[in-house]
N, C-alpha and C positions, 0 to 999 in steps of 0.2 A: 573515580570516587567509590568508596566502599560503603555499603549500607549494612546496618546491624542485622537485619532480617530480610527475607524475601518479601515480606509484607511491606516493609519500609521502602524497598526498591519499587514495588508496584505502586505504592501511594505517590512517590515522587514522580514516577512516570505518568500516572494519571493526572497529576497536577500540571505537569508540563504540557501534556496533550490538551487538556481543557483550556489552559491559558492561550495556547497557540490557536485553537479553534475560535475562541472568543475574539482574539485580536484580528483574525481574518474575517470574522462575521460568518463563519461556516458552521452549520449544525455539527454537534459533536460526533454523531454517528457517521455522517458523510466524511468528516475530517479523518476519522479513524480508518475508514475504508481506503481513502486516498493514501494515508500514511502506510498502511499495511501493504498495499500494492506497490508503492514506491520502494519500500525496504526489500520486498520480495524481488522486484526487478533489479535492484542494485546488487543483490546476491547472485542472481542469475547471470548478469553481465560481468560481474567480477570473476565468476567461475569460467564462463564460456566465451566472453568477449564478443568478437564479431562472428563467431561460429553459431550464433543463435538468432532466430527470427521470431519476433513477438508480434502477434496481431491481437488488438483489443477492440471489441465492439461494445458500444454503449447504446442501449435502445430503451424505449418506453412505449408500451402499448396504450397506456391510459393518458398520456400527455402530461403526467405529473412527474416533475423531477425527483420527488421523494420516492417514487415507485420505479425508478429507472433500474434496469438490470445491466450487468456487463458480463461479457464472455471473453475468455482469453485463450488463445492457441499459442503454443510454443513449439518450435521446430529446431532441433539441434542439427546442424549441418556437418557432414563429414568433409573436411577440407583436404583429405589425402587423395581424393580422386582427381 
């Protein structure tokens, strides 16, 4: 689908993200984080396939899910050895 302006594309994307977050009962900010991570990992695996190892850690010092932090490590493996 073509959009008339970049702003129109952004508005359509925001509307879809908001609707999906509401449908799943997930706060918008958390849904956006999950979506960005999902799309990033899809691109990494599309490019590197099984030559990459991803480790993701989710932790919270305060016990509050809203303040949880995540760390990610990515290692590209050389398969020619």
